[in-house]
Backbone bond lengths (Angstrom), bond angles and torsions (degrees), N, CA, C in turn:
res aa  C-N    CA-C-N  psi(-1)  N-CA   C-N-CA  omega(-1)  CA-C   N-CA-C  phi
1 M - - - 1.502 - - 1.496 112.53 -
2 L 1.306 116.19 -32.40 1.489 117.00 -177.73 1.469 111.98 -75.73
3 V 1.400 114.78 -42.00 1.433 122.27 177.27 1.569 109.74 -63.76
4 A 1.287 118.40 -48.32 1.486 121.88 -173.15 1.496 104.21 -74.15
5 G 1.296 120.92 -32.24 1.518 118.31 -174.95 1.517 114.18 -75.28
6 H 1.385 117.02 -16.25 1.511 114.99 177.35 1.477 115.72 -115.46
7 E 1.343 118.77 -33.22 1.393 119.53 179.96 1.548 113.65 -68.38
8 T 1.274 113.27 -46.05 1.496 118.57 -175.12 1.567 112.16 -64.78
9 T 1.361 113.54 -44.52 1.497 120.24 -179.76 1.446 109.29 -68.78
10 G 1.379 119.62 -40.17 1.478 121.93 176.03 1.500 110.61 -57.72
11 S 1.394 112.94 -47.29 1.555 116.00 -175.97 1.697 106.37 -65.84
12 V 1.301 117.40 -41.39 1.485 122.08 176.48 1.532 105.84 -51.80
13 L 1.223 122.30 -54.15 1.475 126.25 -175.84 1.475 111.43 -63.73
14 T 1.275 118.65 -34.37 1.470 123.32 -177.84 1.422 109.57 -63.70
15 W 1.393 116.08 -50.44 1.428 126.06 -171.51 1.496 110.76 -77.88
16 T 1.328 120.07 -29.44 1.471 123.58 174.11 1.485 110.87 -67.13
17 L 1.270 113.13 -46.25 1.489 115.08 175.32 1.448 115.58 -60.69
18 Y 1.269 117.98 -37.86 1.432 126.19 172.95 1.419 113.27 -57.81
19 L 1.337 115.18 -53.92 1.539 119.71 177.70 1.592 112.80 -61.18
20 L 1.293 117.17 -37.87 1.412 120.74 -179.47 1.429 109.77 -70.47
21 S 1.321 120.36 -40.12 1.464 124.52 175.85 1.505 114.14 -58.70
22 K 1.294 118.00 -27.44 1.489 126.71 178.89 1.495 112.03 -83.28
23 D 1.395 116.50 -15.60 1.550 118.02 -165.72 1.595 101.34 -134.02
24 S 1.361 114.14 93.06 1.470 121.33 -175.64 1.549 109.30 -64.69
25 S 1.311 116.50 -30.65 1.502 121.65 -177.61 1.591 105.99 -69.39
26 A 1.253 116.41 -48.13 1.479 121.41 -179.77 1.509 111.24 -58.91
27 L 1.361 110.17 -47.76 1.489 119.98 179.79 1.512 113.42 -54.81
28 K 1.363 113.85 -46.07 1.399 122.24 -179.92 1.520 113.05 -62.64
29 K 1.418 111.39 -43.98 1.502 114.57 177.71 1.545 112.34 -63.36
30 A 1.346 115.56 -34.94 1.585 118.52 178.01 1.505 108.86 -69.63
31 Q 1.321 118.83 -36.09 1.438 116.27 -179.20 1.491 114.19 -75.34
32 E 1.383 118.24 -31.39 1.369 118.68 176.99 1.498 111.98 -71.36
33 E 1.264 119.00 -36.34 1.381 122.14 176.85 1.510 112.03 -67.43
34 I 1.317 119.80 -40.45 1.436 118.99 -179.78 1.505 110.92 -72.06
35 D 1.351 122.00 -33.88 1.396 123.86 174.21 1.546 114.67 -63.68
36 K 1.326 113.13 -42.59 1.482 123.56 178.40 1.604 112.24 -64.58
37 V 1.340 113.61 -45.15 1.390 119.00 -178.61 1.590 117.28 -75.99
38 L 1.335 111.95 -38.60 1.468 118.14 -172.86 1.544 109.45 -96.76
39 G 1.341 118.42 -33.05 1.502 118.57 -176.74 1.426 115.62 61.53
40 G 1.392 118.53 29.73 1.398 122.39 177.10 1.528 118.83 93.60
41 R 1.431 109.73 -7.15 1.531 113.55 -178.15 1.512 111.52 -95.08
42 I 1.348 119.79 172.92 1.430 125.99 178.10 1.503 110.25 -69.31
43 P 1.271 125.77 137.14 1.431 124.74 -178.23 1.539 110.85 -67.33
44 T 1.252 118.99 149.78 1.432 129.06 172.74 1.490 116.30 -116.89
45 Y 1.239 119.17 170.40 1.502 118.90 -175.07 1.575 108.09 -57.90
46 D 1.313 110.28 -42.88 1.520 111.18 -178.40 1.525 115.88 -66.23
47 D 1.227 117.30 -12.60 1.517 119.52 179.40 1.497 109.26 -80.06
48 V 1.356 117.54 -27.55 1.473 122.09 -174.44 1.534 111.46 -49.64
49 K 1.353 115.11 -45.96 1.538 115.17 -172.80 1.608 107.97 -72.76
50 E 1.271 117.37 -18.64 1.490 121.02 -179.28 1.507 113.80 -79.90
51 L 1.262 115.32 -26.83 1.541 126.19 -178.15 1.471 107.16 -79.87
52 K 1.303 118.49 60.20 1.487 120.76 -172.08 1.490 113.09 -69.54
53 Y 1.347 114.76 -41.37 1.506 116.80 -176.86 1.519 111.43 -67.56
54 L 1.276 115.24 -43.91 1.414 126.45 179.74 1.554 110.92 -60.00
55 N 1.377 116.42 -37.63 1.334 125.73 175.93 1.592 110.56 -60.86
56 R 1.372 111.00 -43.86 1.469 118.89 -171.03 1.570 107.69 -80.26
57 C 1.316 117.98 -20.17 1.438 123.98 169.52 1.507 110.05 -64.96
58 I 1.232 118.56 -46.18 1.461 120.37 178.67 1.440 113.48 -69.28
59 H 1.470 119.86 -35.87 1.452 121.35 175.64 1.518 107.25 -67.97
60 E 1.304 124.35 -36.88 1.398 119.87 176.32 1.476 116.00 -70.27
61 S 1.273 118.59 -31.26 1.428 128.26 171.93 1.436 110.61 -61.18
62 M 1.420 117.70 -45.94 1.490 122.34 174.38 1.584 110.66 -64.54
63 R 1.147 122.86 -27.65 1.434 125.85 -179.61 1.438 105.07 -69.79
64 L 1.359 117.66 -54.92 1.457 121.05 -177.29 1.617 116.55 -68.42
65 Y 1.385 107.89 -33.50 1.501 113.55 179.67 1.496 107.58 -134.81
66 P 1.430 114.60 84.50 1.501 117.92 -173.96 1.502 109.05 -75.76
67 H 1.308 121.71 155.63 1.459 128.35 177.83 1.496 107.01 -137.99
68 P 1.394 113.91 108.00 1.384 132.08 -0.58 1.518 113.15 -76.46
69 P 1.387 122.19 159.31 1.427 124.41 178.79 1.505 110.09 -77.55
70 V 1.350 118.92 -23.14 1.434 123.48 -177.62 1.558 112.56 -126.55
71 L 1.314 119.02 135.20 1.420 119.42 172.26 1.589 109.66 -111.08
72 I 1.277 116.38 148.91 1.501 126.19 179.27 1.522 108.52 -119.47
73 R 1.373 115.01 123.92 1.449 123.35 174.45 1.527 111.78 -127.96
74 R 1.282 114.61 154.83 1.561 116.23 -177.72 1.461 100.97 -122.36
75 A 1.385 113.19 131.23 1.494 122.92 -177.46 1.564 108.88 -71.12
76 Q 1.267 121.08 121.22 1.404 128.41 177.93 1.572 110.39 -75.76
77 A 1.276 118.15 -22.38 1.439 126.52 -178.56 1.526 115.38 -148.03
78 A 1.239 121.35 155.79 1.427 121.43 174.92 1.487 113.70 -64.45
79 D 1.381 121.30 140.82 1.459 120.73 -172.36 1.506 105.37 -152.82
80 I 1.281 112.61 170.45 1.511 119.96 172.89 1.530 105.48 -126.06
81 L 1.234 117.03 125.16 1.487 123.49 -177.26 1.559 106.71 -95.89
82 P 1.338 115.07 160.18 1.439 118.38 177.38 1.379 112.86 -56.66
83 G 1.416 115.91 137.60 1.411 119.61 -171.68 1.500 113.78 94.04
84 N 1.390 113.44 14.08 1.551 123.32 -175.18 1.411 114.74 48.06
85 F 1.386 119.49 42.34 1.449 125.93 172.05 1.526 107.77 -87.19
86 K 1.353 113.54 119.27 1.440 118.19 -177.72 1.481 108.73 -91.01
87 V 1.364 113.67 135.04 1.546 121.39 177.60 1.531 106.41 -120.43
88 N 1.275 112.56 132.40 1.520 117.74 174.32 1.472 113.62 -90.65
89 A 1.276 118.68 158.65 1.479 118.42 174.36 1.444 111.42 -65.89
90 G 1.363 113.37 140.35 1.447 118.23 -176.14 1.552 114.92 85.76
91 Q 1.272 117.49 -10.22 1.505 118.83 -179.81 1.387 115.05 -74.71
92 D 1.368 120.89 137.59 1.424 125.11 177.15 1.603 109.23 -84.31
93 I 1.358 112.09 139.68 1.421 117.29 178.28 1.518 107.33 -125.07
94 M 1.399 110.82 132.02 1.505 117.38 177.37 1.490 106.42 -100.65
95 I 1.414 116.01 128.97 1.399 121.90 -177.70 1.618 107.09 -116.89
96 S 1.281 109.38 112.65 1.448 118.55 -175.29 1.697 111.54 -80.52
97 V 1.327 111.10 92.29 1.528 118.26 -170.75 1.675 100.24 -65.76
98 Y 1.373 115.58 -42.51 1.536 118.76 -178.74 1.499 107.69 -50.42
99 N 1.296 115.34 -49.83 1.593 113.61 -170.54 1.548 109.41 -75.63
100 I 1.254 120.09 -25.23 1.517 122.37 -177.41 1.636 100.85 -74.69
101 H 1.298 116.09 -44.57 1.511 117.88 -177.06 1.470 113.11 -65.85
102 R 1.359 118.50 -22.95 1.452 123.16 -175.22 1.591 111.10 -110.87
103 S 1.301 113.65 9.88 1.524 111.98 -175.57 1.496 108.00 -82.39
104 P 1.387 117.40 133.57 1.474 125.85 178.23 1.466 109.69 -70.00
105 Q 1.389 118.93 -16.92 1.393 126.58 179.30 1.595 107.35 -75.31
106 V 1.303 117.41 -21.28 1.481 120.44 -171.19 1.570 107.49 -111.33
107 W 1.347 117.92 -35.25 1.459 124.21 -168.75 1.590 108.22 -124.23
108 E 1.258 113.32 135.19 1.465 117.80 163.88 1.441 116.07 -77.42
109 G 1.276 120.65 124.93 1.531 125.14 -174.41 1.588 104.87 62.55
110 A 1.267 117.52 56.24 1.456 128.53 -168.30 1.718 105.34 -60.28
111 E 1.284 114.79 -38.10 1.491 116.73 -175.16 1.432 112.34 -91.20
112 D 1.389 120.29 3.62 1.474 118.82 -176.63 1.533 108.57 -99.55
113 F 1.374 115.52 149.92 1.343 125.54 174.85 1.583 110.06 -84.24
114 V 1.310 118.34 99.38 1.431 119.54 -173.95 1.554 106.39 -137.14
115 P 1.382 115.17 87.93 1.472 122.38 -177.85 1.639 108.73 -56.28
116 E 1.251 118.41 -29.87 1.480 124.98 -171.67 1.555 107.30 -71.37
117 R 1.323 121.21 -16.09 1.457 121.49 179.03 1.474 110.59 -58.21
118 F 1.358 114.53 -28.21 1.529 118.43 175.06 1.656 108.41 -98.86
119 D 1.312 109.62 116.69 1.560 117.54 -178.12 1.499 109.34 -46.08
120 L 1.372 116.15 124.97 1.459 118.79 175.93 1.536 112.75 -65.73
121 E 1.281 117.29 -30.03 1.512 123.21 -177.16 1.529 111.65 -92.85
122 G 1.336 113.50 -8.87 1.485 118.49 -177.96 1.550 112.66 -87.78
123 P 1.313 116.54 -176.54 1.534 118.27 -171.39 1.540 105.28 -73.29
124 V 1.232 119.31 163.87 1.420 129.84 171.33 1.488 107.08 -56.11
125 P 1.356 119.46 128.50 1.530 120.21 -178.68 1.478 108.64 -67.30
126 N 1.314 113.05 132.93 1.426 123.61 170.07 1.509 114.84 -143.63
127 E 1.277 116.43 -171.95 1.493 121.95 -175.73 1.566 105.45 -65.86
128 T 1.195 122.49 -49.83 1.384 127.61 -173.89 1.548 118.25 -61.40
129 N 1.333 116.38 -50.54 1.369 124.65 -177.50 1.582 113.11 -80.44
130 T 1.299 115.40 -4.66 1.504 121.46 174.12 1.464 109.76 -117.28
131 D 1.285 117.44 22.06 1.472 120.36 -174.97 1.537 119.73 43.16
132 F 1.312 112.24 41.92 1.459 124.23 -177.23 1.526 113.65 60.78
133 R 1.219 118.03 26.47 1.539 125.17 174.68 1.539 103.28 -79.50
134 F 1.396 119.84 -33.55 1.442 123.80 -171.93 1.560 106.13 -118.66
135 I 1.333 115.73 103.32 1.446 121.29 -176.48 1.501 117.25 -128.04
136 P 1.340 116.15 49.34 1.566 115.89 -178.96 1.526 114.89 -65.30
137 F 1.400 114.75 -21.31 1.353 116.38 -177.37 1.612 107.03 -112.82
138 S 1.257 115.51 18.12 1.572 119.50 -172.54 1.499 107.63 72.41
139 G 1.382 109.89 -154.15 1.332 121.56 177.47 1.581 116.45 -169.59
140 G 1.340 115.97 167.95 1.447 116.30 -176.05 1.474 117.44 77.40
141 P 1.339 121.25 -164.83 1.417 123.59 -178.53 1.533 118.65 -65.69
142 R 1.312 114.11 -16.58 1.494 123.19 175.90 1.582 112.68 -98.23
143 K 1.258 119.84 13.15 1.397 120.77 179.79 1.507 114.93 -68.28
144 C 1.294 109.73 153.89 1.532 113.51 -174.74 1.665 108.62 -54.85
145 V 1.369 111.65 132.33 1.541 116.86 -178.67 1.516 111.42 -84.72
146 G 1.334 113.56 -9.20 1.568 116.37 -177.80 1.562 113.61 -108.82
147 D 1.348 118.70 17.22 1.474 119.25 -173.12 1.429 111.09 -63.72
148 Q 1.297 125.23 -36.07 1.496 123.27 -174.99 1.519 108.02 -73.38
149 F 1.412 112.36 -37.83 1.543 110.42 -180.00 1.523 110.99 -69.50
150 A 1.385 115.23 -40.13 1.463 119.78 179.26 1.555 109.64 -54.25
151 L 1.287 116.95 -52.82 1.464 121.69 178.40 1.625 109.40 -55.91
152 L 1.300 116.36 -45.23 1.412 117.44 -176.12 1.595 112.55 -63.37
153 E 1.258 114.91 -43.02 1.461 116.40 179.99 1.523 111.22 -71.74
154 A 1.351 115.54 -38.78 1.499 115.80 179.46 1.515 109.44 -64.17
155 I 1.301 120.58 -39.72 1.507 118.42 -174.45 1.495 109.00 -74.22
156 I 1.310 120.28 -35.68 1.450 125.24 179.48 1.564 107.66 -66.80
157 A 1.248 115.16 -50.10 1.669 116.12 179.36 1.450 109.33 -61.96
158 L 1.386 118.92 -48.17 1.367 116.96 -176.56 1.485 115.72 -65.33
159 A 1.324 116.91 -36.78 1.515 124.23 176.07 1.590 110.71 -56.00
160 I 1.329 113.82 -47.34 1.479 119.62 175.92 1.549 115.89 -62.72
161 F 1.317 114.50 -42.24 1.444 117.33 175.67 1.515 116.28 -67.29
162 V 1.314 118.95 -45.17 1.412 124.01 -178.26 1.536 106.70 -70.85
163 Q 1.338 122.36 -37.20 1.365 125.38 -177.92 1.587 108.02 -62.24
164 N 1.359 121.17 -37.08 1.378 117.95 -168.56 1.595 114.52 -109.26
165 M 1.299 112.96 -13.72 1.495 116.34 -175.17 1.583 113.70 -123.03
166 N 1.334 112.62 145.04 1.464 116.68 161.75 1.530 108.77 -98.67
167 F 1.408 114.29 147.12 1.399 113.65 -179.93 1.623 111.45 -148.76
168 E 1.251 115.37 149.73 1.488 122.90 -177.98 1.520 109.95 -146.49
169 L 1.345 114.64 147.87 1.477 118.68 178.81 1.543 108.96 -63.02
170 V 1.328 115.80 141.06 1.479 117.23 163.88 1.556 107.60 -70.79
171 P 1.400 114.11 128.40 1.463 117.22 -175.59 1.602 113.17 -66.44
172 D 1.321 114.79 162.39 1.392 123.65 172.69 1.531 115.11 60.16
173 Q 1.237 115.56 28.91 1.566 121.73 173.02 1.432 107.60 -102.62
174 K 1.352 113.67 143.70 1.440 121.97 173.65 1.543 115.13 -95.74
175 I 1.351 111.86 111.77 1.420 114.91 -168.39 1.624 105.54 -109.01
176 S 1.321 113.35 110.27 1.402 120.91 178.30 1.519 118.88 -126.46
177 M 1.296 115.89 165.19 1.455 115.96 -167.59 1.602 112.34 -112.57
178 T 1.268 109.94 147.39 1.591 115.82 167.98 1.465 105.21 -134.25
179 T 1.256 116.30 148.37 1.440 123.83 -173.33 1.578 112.56 -110.95
180 G 1.272 120.12 151.23 1.407 130.69 171.26 1.510 105.58 -154.25
181 A 1.364 113.96 -127.38 1.466 117.88 171.82 1.548 111.80 -67.04
182 T 1.306 114.86 -20.27 1.453 123.43 -178.17 1.513 105.09 -143.21
183 I 1.349 114.20 171.98 1.481 121.59 176.30 1.470 108.56 -94.11
184 H 1.278 116.69 115.28 1.466 125.32 -178.46 1.402 115.16 -101.67
185 T 1.277 126.91 159.89 1.447 126.88 166.30 1.488 108.29 -85.24
186 T 1.359 111.79 139.47 1.445 117.37 -177.16 1.487 113.54 -63.63
187 N 1.268 119.87 -46.21 1.391 129.51 -176.18 1.482 119.93 -121.24
188 G 1.359 114.97 16.81 1.411 122.81 -177.87 1.403 112.36 89.33
189 L 1.421 118.56 174.83 1.416 124.58 -179.67 1.485 109.46 -137.01
190 Y 1.358 119.11 108.44 1.408 121.09 -171.51 1.557 111.77 -97.08
191 M 1.325 113.15 140.91 1.555 116.36 178.29 1.510 108.82 -141.39
192 K 1.311 111.82 150.95 1.479 118.91 174.63 1.555 105.75 -90.70
193 L 1.301 112.78 139.71 1.489 114.16 178.62 1.482 111.87 -129.07
194 S 1.339 111.11 155.14 1.428 113.66 174.01 1.698 104.93 -152.12
195 P 1.318 113.58 154.23 1.453 113.30 175.25 1.520 108.58 -66.14
196 R 1.236 119.56 146.09 1.520 121.96 -176.34 1.651 108.12 -68.82
197 N 1.304 112.41 148.04 1.427 124.49 178.41 1.496 113.94 69.30
198 I 1.376 116.80 33.02 1.446 120.28 172.00 1.475 107.27 -121.72
199 K 1.413 114.79 168.25 1.468 117.93 -176.05 1.572 111.23 -68.60
200 E 1.169 113.56 157.67 1.516 124.73 -172.58 1.588 103.79 -65.49
201 D 1.213 119.52 -34.82 1.546 118.83 -177.21 1.479 113.74 -70.41
202 N 1.289 117.86 -2.51 1.477 120.27 177.43 1.563 111.03 -99.52
203 F 1.374 115.28 5.88 1.408 116.09 -176.59 1.652 110.35 -57.84
204 F 1.307 113.22 136.39 1.509 114.83 173.39 1.481 109.48 -73.01
205 S 1.401 115.82 144.38 1.445 121.28 173.62 1.580 107.90 -101.96
206 L 1.256 114.37 167.04 1.439 120.70 -176.87 1.424 115.20 -96.48
207 E 1.256 120.01 3.85 1.432 127.05 -179.50 1.571 115.05 -96.23
208 G 1.273 117.31 -10.14 1.435 123.30 179.91 1.468 115.86 61.55
209 K 1.392 111.97 35.21 1.526 117.33 -178.86 1.520 104.81 -101.41
210 G 1.452 108.62 150.65 1.514 115.01 177.35 1.433 112.72 67.31
211 N 1.397 111.90 -129.93 1.437 116.47 175.72 1.514 114.19 -106.81
212 N 1.301 113.93 24.63 1.431 121.30 -178.03 1.509 112.79 -96.88
213 H 1.291 115.72 166.78 1.502 122.80 178.08 1.451 108.56 -138.36
214 G 1.239 116.27 170.17 1.495 118.69 -172.07 1.516 109.97 -144.74
215 L 1.349 109.20 167.10 1.438 121.65 178.34 1.511 112.22 -136.03
216 L 1.265 114.12 128.22 1.543 124.77 171.90 1.427 114.06 -109.75
217 L 1.317 123.50 113.20 1.488 127.12 176.14 1.526 106.22 -98.42
218 S 1.327 115.81 135.03 1.439 116.78 173.28 1.468 110.12 -159.40
């Protein structure tokens, strides 16, 4: 529970900030919603359900960068899967969540970051209401037991960060992935930070030089 509770949520926040930093329109919408709902105060539990767009940003991030990217299940009985794939009892099956979530046969604009693809006024996306197209927490009796807590802490943490900070990717860095229990960045993810509503020349740098400070997400 300790490992799953911090590594997965940390990875979700890393990639969500990465995606928002590349989409100024989505970032602006998230900032406007946070400012409207919170009015400058710290978010509470009751605020979470009102941060609908921010919620969808996290879900869309988990679609593009699911944690874990692969699920393993063991067949309890012999079966035949669609496509006439035979499965023997006791056979392990690896399910690529990453490929399902990015399949153009399943999603329109599968490689694009589009939080609005999940209806803001609709139910929270899960495996059942998406016909198992969206399975970041798996599904069925072996589904992640901490999904609600994970979403809660991710929304609260992201809301506080976006509420208080501007951020942009450091240019000319190569951002690549490596996988384990989650999808990591190979060499880190560097961003320039500044408190919101200050001049551009006060941006924090990531090198820690002079009076600047930095942030490394990984």
